N, C-alpha and C positions, 0 to 999 in steps of 0.2 A: 504493500499499500503506498508505504513511505518513498520508495522509488516511482512509482506513479505517480503520485503527487511531484515530487521533483522533476520530473521528466515533464508532466505538464506544464508547471512553471517555467521550466525551460524554453518551452514551447511557445506559451505568451510573451515570456523576456525576446524571444528571438524576433516572432512577428506583431510586437507592439507598435512598432513604428507602421507597418502596412495596414493594422487595423484603422487606426487612428487617421490614415492618410484617406483609405475608403469613406471614414465618417465625413470627413473634411470634405468629399467630393458630392457627397449626398446632401452635406450643410448648403454647398454652392448650388446644388441642383434646383432646391425650393428658394435659393437667391433668384437666379437665371426670372423663374417663373411671378416671383411676390414681387421684384424689384419693377417687372415690367406692366405688371397690373398697377401697380403704383405709379408709374410713369403716364399710362394711359386714365389714370382719375385727375392726371394734371399737376402733379407734384412735379416742379424744376430740379433735374438730374443732378445739379451745384448744390442745391438745399439740402438736399436729401443727403452728399457725401459728407456734407459738414455735418449735420445732425447725427447722421451713424457714428461718427468718429467722435463725437463729443459723446453719445452714449458710453461708446466702446470706454472711451477714457477714463470715465466715473464706475462702469462697471469692474473693470481692471485694477484698478487703483488701490482699493484696501487689499487685496490680494497682491498684489507684486509690493505695498511698504510693510506688509506684517511677514510673508513669507520669504522676500530675499533681503531683509532689512541686513543683514551678516554677510550674505553674499555680494549683495550689490558694490561693484566699487565706485571710488570716488568718479563724479563728473565733472571733468574738464571742460574746458571750452573748446579746445580741440574734439573733443566726444561728442557734444551739444551740437558741433557745427556737421559732424559727420551723421549725426541721428535728423539734422535740419536736412539735408541732402538727400537720406533714406526716406525719409517721410513725402519728398517731393517725388521721387520714384517710383513709392509703393502704395502714396494716399493720393496726395494733389493732383498729381501732374496726369498720373497715369489711368485714376479711377474717373476722372474727368472726362479724360478721352473716352475711354471702355466705356462709358453709360450713356455717355452720348451720341456714340454710333449704336446706342440701340435703338434709339430714334429711326436709324436711316436701312438698318437689317433685322436679324429676328434673334431670339435668345440660342437657337440652336445653331446659328451662324457665327454667333459668339463662341459659344462653348467648343464650336469646331477649330477656330482658329487659334483658340488659347494653347491646342496640343500642341504649337511649334515653339512651345516656351524652351521646350529641352534643348530644339535644335541649335535656337537662337540663344541661350545660355552658353549652348556648345563651342557655337563659334564666337561667342564674345569672349568665352574661355581659351579658346584657342588664341584669339588675337591679344590678348593678356598675356600670353605664354603660360597660362595656369593648366593648359590641358596639352598634353604630346601629341601629337598624329604620326604613325610609321606607315605609309602606303606601302611599303613591302610586308607588314602585315594583317593578315584576315582582319584582326578588331580595329585595325586601323583605317581598311578599307571598308569597315560595313560601318562605319562612325560618320565618315565622309559622304557614303554613299546616303545613307539615310537622311542625313542632313537636308542632300538636296533632292531628295523626295518628299520629304515634307515640306521645305517651301516651294516644289511641285505643287503640291497637293494645296497650298495656302494661294497660289496665285489662279489653281482651280475655281476656287471657291469664291476669290476677286473678282474676276473677268469672265467667267463663265455663270451664271444663274441658273439657267435654263427652264425648262416647263416645269411647272408647279404639280405635284402626285395629288391627285384626288384622294379627300378625304371618305374614310369607309364609313361614316356614320357622325351625327353629329355630336359636337363636344360635350362630355361629361360635365365640364364645368365651362359656365360662360362667364368672361370676365368683362363687366359692365365699363363705359367711361368712353370717354373720348379714344378713338384708335388711332392708331400709331400708326404713322404716313410714311413708308418706306421707301420714301421719295428719291432717294439717291444714293444708291448700292455701294459705286464706287467710293464716294464718300466716307460713306460708313466703314466699308475696307479699310480704309488708308486708316483713318482712324484708330480702327482694333489693332491692326498690324505694330502702328507706331506705339499704343499702350503695351502691347505684348513685348515691345525691343526695351520699353526701360521699365518693363515688370521685371524679364529678362537680369539686366543692370541691378537690379534691386535684389534679386536672388542670392547672386553673385556676392557684391557688398556687405550684406548681413552676414555674411558668413564669414567675412572679416570681421565686422562689427564685433557679432558674439565672441572671439577670441578676446577682444581688448573690452568686451563689457557683459561677461556671462552671465545674465541676468535677463531670461527672455520675457518675464511679465513684465520687467521697468523698462524693459526695450518698446514691448508692447502698448503699452501704457505711453510712454514720451511719445511715441510715433503717432499712437490715436491723437492726442492732446495738438502736437505739433502741426501735424497733416490736416486736424480741423481749423486750425488758425489758418491755415495756406491757403485753406479751401474756401473760408469765409472769406478771406482777402479778395480771392479770383472773383467768388460771386459778388460780393458786393460791387465790383468793376463790370460784371457782365449783366448783373440783374438789377435795375433800378425800381422797381415795384416792390413795397413792403409786402402786398399782398400775398408777392411768395415765400413769404419764409412764415407766413401762418399754417398754422397744422393743426387738422380739426380731429374729433375720434371716429378715423376711418382707416382705410388700409395703408394712407401715409404713413398714421402712426405706428399701426401694426409692421408694415415691411422697416421703418427706419428702427424701429426696436430688436428686432429680429436680427438686420440686418449689422447692427451695433454689436446686439450680445454674440450672437452666434458666430459671424464673420470677420467683423472687424475686430472682436476680443478672443473667443476660445479660438477660431480656426488660426489665426495669426498666430496665436502660440503655440499652438499644437506644429504649423510648419517651423517655425522659429526653432522647435524642440528637436524636431526629427531631422532638418538644416543642421544643428550641431552633430547629432548622432550619426545620421545617413549621407550629408552631403547635398547639395542644391539640385542635382541631378535627378536624387532620385523624387525629392519631392514632387518635380515636374510631369514624373513619369505615372502619374494615377491622372492625369487629365483628362484621358480618351473615355473615362468611367462615366466623369460628369456630361461627354457630349454623347454617348450611350442614352442616359438617363433623361438629359434634357429633351433630348430627339423623341424618345416614348412618350413622356410626360406630356410635351408640345402637342406631338401629332394625334396621339391615341384618346386621350383625356380633353385637353383644351382647345382642340383644332386646328389648331397651328401650320399653315401652310410647310409643307417642306419641299423644296426645290432642288430637284435631280444634280444640281452643279454642287450644291451644297452636300450632298450626299456621297458624290465621288468624289468630290475633294477630301470630305474626312476622311473616307476609306485609304486613300494616300498618304493623308499626313499620318494617320495610324501606323500602316506600312512602315512606313519612315521612320517612326516615333520609336518601336521596335528593332528595326535593325541598328537604329543610335544606340538604345540600351543593351542591346545583345553584345555590341562591341565596347560597350561602359562597364558589362559586368564581366565579359574577360578579361578586361584590365584589372579589375578587383581580384580577380581570381589570381592573375599572375602576379597583383603585385603584394598579394597575401603568401600564395608559396616562394615568393623570394625573400620577405621579411621568413618565416618560417626556415630557410635555406640556410639565414644568416644567423638566425638564432642558434639553430645545432650545430654550426661551427664552430660559434664563440663558445658554445657548453663544451665542442668537444676540445678547442682549443684549452679552455678551463683546465678540463680534467687533465688534457695532457700534461697543463703547468703544475698539476696537484701531485699527479704521479709523480713526476720528474722530484719534485721537492720532498717527497716521501723517501723515493729512494735515494736520493742525497742523504736526508736525517739517518736511513738506518746505517748507510757505508759509514758515514762518520762515528755512530754508536759502535759499529764494528770494531773500529781501528783504534778504539778509545783501548787503553790498558787495564 
């Protein structure tokens, strides 16, 4: 019984990051749908982003203050400047572009394009010399080909909309309110891809920040408050109507609370923890799950139109993504193998040294009268 309990706990510890990332994708799936309903109701996307991060900061603050009181390092000016840039990349700039693009595309399209995060993160890592590519090795070829295939998939979704697939039945849930006008698919695509690029830079940068500031709860809280202030300043510039800041007891409130507590609070903390444990590419590899869930929910439950270009591009992106991840996985296995060999060689060297020392001591003791 003890062995079974031990093996179960070992399995849980091993797959805990995987389970948490699956739960984050389920959380993001509902975010796509509830956010579109909120925007259909007439809420300004920039106001929504500001409010959701204020909520996230308020919710995460007590946990960060009490749970990381001893682990949290001193916040220097240079570190605050780094958090400020992180907040631009992960909150204000990225999310404002991302949710503005929802006005011109669809939740299914957004969820599909997000799959390129792993490929874009890989490209940026190669440019910054954080990733090594060996084209003489199958692992290196798989990473390069996978990245190229993913980008081809994004171009397919962006440039080829294709005919809409007829709905099989009436939507099970009907979202009332103003309909979203998909008036400029290309504009929406450019905004989505641009947000994914800044998002990829954010994933890489936060991995470095966590090494200097190893307090994910506190980092999440700081990014929420700083990002909310940045987004509020931007919203005040582009939105001059005071009525846009008003929010009633309706879908706008529920969407803001859900996005703030679950997505900008809990999910960001989970992603930071998984990034610290497994690296930024591991975090991005689960995005295809939300693509499938959003497509199923949007088409079968909400009656959202699916376009052949989006489906074809999503399939191509996912194929390219897993080629890239296969290469990354083989890289990790090879690195672990090299580390084990170096450890064994070091142990053998130490054992040999100990044996030589013991032999010398014996010979010395025997020579004594």
